[in-house]
C-alpha positions as CSV (number, residue, x, y, z in Angstrom):
1,M,0.0,0.0,0.0
2,S,1.1,3.6,-0.6
3,E,1.9,6.0,2.2
4,A,-1.4,7.7,1.8
5,A,-3.4,4.5,2.3
6,F,-5.8,4.4,5.3
7,V,-9.1,3.0,6.3
8,N,-12.1,4.9,7.6
9,D,-15.7,4.0,7.9
10,A,-19.1,5.8,8.0
11,R,-22.6,4.9,8.9
12,V,-25.2,4.6,6.2
13,M,-28.4,6.6,7.1
14,S,-31.9,5.5,6.4
15,K,-32.0,7.3,3.0
16,G,-28.7,5.8,2.0
17,Q,-26.7,8.9,2.8
18,V,-23.2,8.8,4.0
19,T,-21.0,11.6,5.4
20,I,-17.6,11.3,3.9
21,P,-15.0,11.6,6.7
22,K,-12.9,14.8,6.7
23,N,-9.6,12.9,6.1
24,V,-11.2,11.1,3.1
25,R,-12.5,14.3,1.6
26,E,-9.1,15.8,2.0
27,A,-7.4,12.8,0.3
28,L,-9.9,13.1,-2.6
29,G,-9.6,16.8,-2.9
30,V,-13.3,17.4,-2.5
31,E,-15.1,20.2,-0.7
32,A,-18.7,21.1,0.0
33,G,-20.7,21.2,-3.3
34,D,-18.2,19.0,-5.2
35,R,-19.2,15.8,-6.8
36,V,-17.9,12.3,-6.2
37,T,-18.2,9.2,-8.5
38,F,-18.8,5.7,-7.2
39,V,-16.9,3.1,-9.3
40,V,-18.3,-0.4,-8.6
41,D,-16.2,-3.4,-9.5
42,G,-17.8,-6.6,-8.3
43,R,-18.2,-6.2,-4.6
44,D,-15.5,-3.4,-4.4
45,V,-16.5,0.3,-4.6
46,R,-14.1,3.2,-5.1
47,V,-15.1,6.8,-4.3
48,V,-13.3,9.2,-6.6
49,N,-13.4,12.9,-7.2
50,S,-15.7,13.3,-10.2
51,T,-13.6,15.9,-11.9
52,V,-10.5,13.8,-11.7
53,Y,-12.4,10.7,-12.8
54,A,-13.9,12.5,-15.9
55,L,-10.4,13.7,-16.9
56,M,-8.9,10.2,-16.5
57,R,-11.7,8.8,-18.7
58,F,-11.2,11.5,-21.3
59,Q,-7.5,10.8,-21.4
60,E,-8.2,7.1,-21.9
61,Q,-10.6,7.8,-24.7
62,M,-8.1,10.2,-26.4
63,K,-5.1,7.9,-26.1
64,G,-3.4,7.5,-29.5
65,E,-5.4,10.3,-31.1
66,A,-2.5,12.8,-31.1
67,A,-0.2,10.3,-32.9
68,A,-3.0,9.5,-35.4
69,A,-3.2,13.2,-36.2
70,G,0.6,13.4,-36.5
71,L,1.2,15.3,-33.3
72,F,4.2,13.8,-31.6
73,S,5.7,16.7,-29.6
74,E,4.7,20.0,-27.9
75,E,6.1,21.8,-30.9
76,D,3.8,19.8,-33.2
77,V,0.8,20.9,-31.1
78,A,1.9,24.5,-31.0
79,E,2.3,24.5,-34.8
80,W,-1.1,22.9,-35.2
81,I,-2.7,25.6,-33.0
82,T,-1.0,28.4,-34.9
83,R,-2.2,27.0,-38.3
84,S,-5.7,26.6,-36.9
85,R,-5.8,30.2,-35.6
86,R,-4.5,31.5,-38.9
87,E,-7.2,29.5,-40.8
88,E,-9.9,30.8,-38.5
89,A,-8.7,34.4,-38.9
90,S,-8.7,34.1,-42.7
91,E,-12.3,32.9,-42.8
């Protein structure tokens, strides 16, 4: 386990609500009003910061797309952005 690993528990209320313990909220980087995602894998459940989870999913979906578009370095991306902006400006 990593250094940040710990165990904490919470009581499930009659409506299925759970208060996320403070140290868990801090570890997830969530505050009041933020959203969390429950990832269920068999009988295991992970609670993750929804923003972080969405970004991870997006990165997974986009994997390989840059190479397919011929973008292999930051310079390639910068050149593509410059070309795109010039094309938009000329329209």
